[in-house]
N, C-alpha and C positions, 0 to 999 in steps of 0.2 A: 504494500500500500504506500509506503513512504517513497519507494522508487518511482511509483506512478506520479506522485505529487511532484517530485523533483523534475520529472520529465516535462511537466507543464510549466515550469518556471522559465522565464526569459533568461537569456545569458546574463550572468552577473547578479541576478535578483536574489539568489540564495545568500549572497554575501552582504546584502544591504543592512540587515539587522545587526550584523557584527560590528558595524561602524556607528551605530546609533547610541547616544547617551543623553541623559537628562541631568541638568544641574538645578538643584532646588535651593531656594532661599526663603525662609519665613521672616516676615517683617513684623515689627511690634504692633502695627496698626491692623492686625488680623488679616493680612494679605499674604499670599504665597506667589513667589515669582519662579517660573520655570524657564530654563533656556534649553532649547533642543539643538543637538549637534549631530552631524553625519547624514545618514540616509534614512528616510522615513518610509516604511512599508507596513504591511499588515501586522507583522510581529512587533514592530516599533509602536504601532497604534495600541496594541495590547499592553506593552510595557508602559506607555504613557498613561493609559487608563489605570493601571495598577499603581503607578506613582501618585496619581490624583487620589485614588481610593485610600492610599496609605498616608497621605500628607494633608489632605484637605481639612481634616479636623474641624477647628473652629474658625477657619478662614472664611471670610465673607466675600473676598475677591481673589481671583486667580488670574495672573497674567502669564501667558505662554508666548515666549519670544521665539520666532522661527528663523531669525537671521543666521543662525549657525547651521542650518540644513543645506545639504548639497543637492540631493535628489529626493523626489517625492513620488511615491506610487499612488495612483488614483484610487486603487483598491484600499490602500492603507488609510487614506483620508476618509473614504466612504465608511470604513469600519470604525474609525475614530468617531466620526459624527454620529453614527448609529449608537455607539456605546456611551458617548458623553451625554447624550440626551437624558439618560437615566441619572447621571450625576447632577444635572441641573435641578433635579427634584430636591437635592440636598440644600438648596437655597444659596448656592455659591454663584457669584457672578463670574463667569469664565470668559476672558477676553484673549483672543489670539492677536498678537502683534508681529511686526517684522515684515520682511520682504515677501514672505509667502502667506501672509495673513489672508489674502483674498482667496487662496486655494481652500482654506479651511472654513469659509463661510458656507453655512447650510443653505443650499439653493432652494 
């Protein structure tokens, strides 16, 4: 089954998640700042959702900076938007900023 999935990936796509990382900073004013680096794909989307789940706590505002991203997978963005809608119910204002912020806007 895994070999079948690998066959469906585009060249180089399996390496995208290996370069993804998130830097987190909690501010005293109940806000959380995240900076994304590397390549964003479906695995990265799940990692980002997990970071949000684990760090959102009492934060009322979350800023996600996309300036550090190099490549973005459309499927990764779609998966993130689908899963982040459940987080919005936690009453945190999530704002995506940076050069790729338009890609993350829910259409």
